[in-house]
TIZAKOL-473955 format. One record per residue: y, x, z of N, C-alpha, C in turn. Coordinates in steps of 0.05 Angstrom, whole numbers, plus 5000, padded with zeros to 4 digits. Layout:
<pts>
PT   nc2   nc1   nc3  cac2  cac1  cac3   cc2   cc1   cc3
PT     Y     X     Z     Y     X     Z     Y     X     Z
...
</pts>
This chain:
<pts>
PT   nc2   nc1   nc3  cac2  cac1  cac3   cc2   cc1   cc3
PT  8938  9301  4347  8932  9293  4320  8920  9265  4320
PT  8929  9249  4302  8921  9221  4301  8891  9218  4293
PT  8878  9199  4306  8850  9194  4302  8845  9187  4272
PT  8863  9173  4260  8860  9165  4232  8858  9189  4214
PT  8874  9209  4220  8874  9234  4204  8847  9249  4208
PT  8839  9251  4233  8814  9265  4240  8791  9252  4225
PT  8790  9225  4227  8768  9211  4214  8768  9215  4183
PT  8792  9215  4171  8793  9219  4142  8784  9247  4135
PT  8792  9267  4150  8783  9295  4144  8753  9297  4146
PT  8742  9286  4167  8713  9287  4171  8698  9272  4149
PT  8709  9250  4140  8697  9235  4118  8696  9251  4092
PT  8717  9265  4086  8718  9282  4062  8697  9305  4065
PT  8696  9317  4088  8677  9339  4093  8649  9330  4089
PT  8643  9306  4098  8615  9295  4095  8607  9293  4066
PT  8626  9291  4048  8620  9288  4019  8612  9314  4006
PT  8619  9337  4018  8613  9363  4006  8582  9368  4007
PT  8570  9371  3983  8541  9373  3982  8530  9400  3991
PT  8505  9401  3998  8492  9427  4005  8495  9447  3982
PT  8500  9472  3990  8503  9493  3971  8531  9496  3960
PT  8549  9477  3968  8576  9478  3959  8594  9484  3983
PT  8619  9491  3977  8638  9497  3998  8666  9491  3988
PT  8684  9487  4007  8713  9483  4001  8729  9498  4022
PT  8754  9504  4015  8772  9516  4034  8786  9494  4050
PT  8798  9502  4072  8814  9483  4087  8836  9471  4070
PT  8848  9488  4053  8869  9478  4035  8858  9458  4014
PT  8833  9462  4005  8821  9444  3986  8819  9416  3999
PT  8810  9415  4024  8807  9389  4037  8834  9375  4039
PT  8855  9390  4047  8882  9379  4049  8891  9368  4022
PT  8886  9383  4001  8894  9375  3975  8879  9350  3966
PT  8853  9349  3970  8838  9325  3963  8847  9301  3978
PT  8854  9305  4004  8863  9283  4021  8891  9275  4015
PT  8907  9294  4004  8935  9288  3998  8952  9287  4024
PT  8942  9301  4044  8956  9300  4070  8951  9325  4086
PT  8971  9335  4100  8967  9359  4117  8965  9384  4100
PT  8956  9405  4114  8953  9431  4101  8929  9445  4113
PT  8925  9470  4106  8902  9485  4116  8900  9486  4146
PT  8923  9490  4159  8923  9492  4189  8915  9466  4202
PT  8924  9444  4191  8916  9418  4203  8886  9413  4199
PT  8876  9420  4175  8847  9416  4170  8831  9435  4189
PT  8840  9460  4192  8827  9478  4210  8827  9468  4238
PT  8849  9456  4247  8850  9445  4274  8830  9422  4278
PT  8829  9404  4258  8810  9382  4259  8782  9393  4261
PT  8775  9412  4243  8748  9423  4243  8742  9437  4269
PT  8761  9451  4280  8756  9466  4305  8751  9448  4328
PT  8765  9426  4329  8762  9407  4352  8742  9385  4348
PT  8737  9377  4323  8722  9353  4318  8700  9356  4297
PT  8696  9380  4286  8679  9384  4263  8649  9389  4269
PT  8641  9389  4294  8614  9395  4301  8593  9375  4290
PT  8601  9351  4284  8582  9331  4275  8580  9328  4244
PT  8595  9345  4230  8595  9345  4201  8586  9373  4191
PT  8581  9376  4166  8573  9403  4155  8597  9422  4155
PT  8605  9431  4179  8628  9448  4184  8627  9474  4168
PT  8603  9484  4163  8599  9510  4150  8607  9509  4121
PT  8611  9485  4110  8619  9482  4082  8649  9482  4079
PT  8664  9485  4101  8694  9487  4100  8702  9514  4111
PT  8716  9529  4094  8721  9557  4099  8751  9565  4096
PT  8757  9589  4104  8782  9601  4098  8783  9605  4068
PT  8806  9607  4056  8809  9611  4027  8796  9636  4018
PT  8792  9655  4036  8779  9681  4029  8748  9678  4027
PT  8737  9655  4036  8708  9651  4036  8696  9659  4062
PT  8712  9667  4081  8701  9676  4107  8698  9651  4126
PT  8677  9653  4142  8670  9632  4161  8688  9636  4186
PT  8694  9615  4201  8709  9619  4225  8695  9639  4244
PT  8711  9656  4256  8700  9676  4274  8682  9664  4295
PT  8660  9677  4301  8641  9668  4321  8619  9650  4310
PT  8621  9642  4285  8602  9624  4273  8586  9637  4251
PT  8590  9663  4247  8578  9676  4224  8548  9674  4223
PT  8534  9680  4245  8505  9681  4245  8493  9653  4238
PT  8503  9633  4252  8493  9606  4247  8499  9596  4219
PT  8523  9602  4210  8531  9593  4183  8514  9607  4162
PT  8509  9633  4165  8494  9648  4145  8466  9636  4141
PT  8453  9629  4162  8427  9617  4160  8429  9591  4144
PT  8449  9575  4150  8452  9549  4136  8458  9554  4106
PT  8475  9574  4100  8481  9581  4072  8456  9589  4057
PT  8440  9605  4070  8415  9614  4057  8396  9591  4053
PT  8394  9573  4072  8377  9549  4069  8386  9532  4046
PT  8413  9530  4043  8424  9512  4022  8428  9525  3995
PT  8424  9552  3994  8428  9566  3969  8457  9570  3961
PT  8474  9572  3981  8503  9576  3976  8507  9605  3965
PT  8524  9607  3945  8530  9634  3933  8545  9651  3954
PT  8535  9676  3958  8547  9694  3977  8554  9720  3964
PT  8573  9734  3977  8581  9761  3969  8579  9780  3992
PT  8572  9805  3988  8572  9825  4009  8544  9830  4019
PT  8543  9844  4042  8519  9854  4054  8507  9835  4074
PT  8499  9811  4066  8489  9791  4085  8461  9798  4094
PT  8445  9812  4078  8418  9819  4087  8418  9839  4110
PT  8437  9858  4109  8440  9877  4131  8450  9862  4156
PT  8468  9843  4151  8478  9827  4174  8455  9812  4188
PT  8437  9801  4172  8414  9787  4184  8396  9805  4200
PT  8392  9830  4191  8375  9849  4205  8388  9861  4230
PT  8413  9868  4227  8426  9884  4248  8451  9872  4261
PT  8461  9850  4249  8486  9839  4258  8510  9854  4248
PT  8505  9875  4232  8527  9891  4220  8529  9885  4190
PT  8552  9890  4179  8556  9885  4151  8575  9862  4147
PT  8590  9863  4125  8609  9843  4119  8599  9826  4095
PT  8604  9800  4097  8596  9782  4076  8615  9758  4077
PT  8614  9742  4056  8629  9718  4055  8617  9700  4034
PT  8625  9675  4034  8617  9656  4013  8632  9663  3988
PT  8618  9663  3966  8631  9666  3940  8644  9639  3932
PT  8668  9635  3942  8681  9609  3939  8685  9602  3910
PT  8690  9622  3893  8693  9616  3864  8668  9604  3852
PT  8645  9613  3861  8619  9603  3851  8610  9578  3866
PT  8616  9576  3891  8606  9554  3908  8625  9531  3911
PT  8650  9534  3901  8670  9513  3906  8660  9486  3895
PT  8662  9466  3911  8653  9439  3905  8670  9428  3882
PT  8657  9417  3862  8670  9403  3840  8662  9373  3843
PT  8679  9358  3855  8673  9329  3860  8667  9315  3833
PT  8648  9297  3834  8642  9279  3811  8662  9257  3811
PT  8661  9241  3790  8679  9217  3789  8674  9199  3812
PT  8649  9195  3820  8642  9179  3843  8653  9190  3868
PT  8651  9217  3871  8663  9231  3895  8693  9226  3896
PT  8706  9228  3872  8735  9223  3872  8742  9195  3880
PT  8725  9176  3872  8729  9148  3880  8728  9146  3910
PT  8708  9159  3922  8706  9158  3952  8730  9172  3965
PT  8738  9195  3954  8761  9210  3965  8786  9193  3963
PT  8790  9180  3940  8813  9163  3936  8814  9140  3957
PT  8790  9129  3962  8789  9107  3982  8795  9118  4010
PT  8785  9141  4017  8791  9153  4043  8821  9159  4045
PT  8832  9172  4025  8860  9179  4025  8878  9154  4026
PT  8870  9133  4011  8886  9109  4011  8886  9095  4038
PT  8862  9095  4051  8860  9083  4078  8877  9099  4098
PT  8877  9125  4096  8893  9142  4113  8922  9136  4109
PT  8931  9135  4084  8959  9130  4078  8968  9103  4089
PT  8951  9083  4086  8958  9056  4097  8960  9057  4127
PT  8940  9071  4140  8940  9073  4169  8965  9087  4179
PT  8972  9109  4167  8995  9125  4175  9021  9110  4170
PT  9021  9095  4149  9045  9078  4143  9049  9057  4164
PT  9027  9043  4171  9028  9022  4192  9037  9034  4218
PT  9027  9058  4225  9034  9071  4250  9064  9079  4249
PT  9073  9089  4226  9101  9097  4223  9119  9073  4227
PT  9112  9051  4214  9128  9027  4217  9128  9017  4246
PT  9105  9018  4259  9103  9010  4287  9119  9028  4305
PT  9119  9054  4299  9134  9074  4315  9164  9069  4312
PT  9173  9058  4290  9201  9053  4285  9210  9027  4300
PT  9192  9014  4314  9199  8991  4329  9199  8965  4313
PT  9189  8966  4289  9188  8942  4273  9163  8926  4279
PT  9165  8900  4277  9142  8882  4281  9126  8881  4256
PT  9099  8885  4259  9081  8885  4236  9072  8857  4230
</pts>
C-alpha cells in the first residue's frame, strides 16, 4: 500500500472527534478512494498512532482483540454504546458495540474543507505516481 494513501487515511482519522465514530467504509467514502478493506488494512498496520478506536466495522463492533481497551476509551469519551458493556467490564463476558447511528461523526464545513484538502493531495500524489509508473517524464 502506498505511503501517500496510508498518510491520507490517518489524516482523516485524526479529524474524528472524541465521542464520535466512523466505519471503515465511511473513511473510504470521505477520502474518495479505496474501500472498507483498504481502510481496515491501513488501520491494522499503521493506525496505532491515531484514535483507532473511532474507526469500526459497519456493525459498530471493534476489531477483535481490542474490545477491552476500546471500551475504556469509549466510556472516557462518552461514545454511545449498545449492549451489555457493564457486564463486560466486570467479567469480560457480554456483547456490546458502538451505537454507530448515534455516534457517527457528522463533519462540519471546516472538517469537510480539511477532508477535501487531504483527498485532493492524495489524488494528485496518486496521479503523479501513475504517470511516473507509465514511464512518462514529469
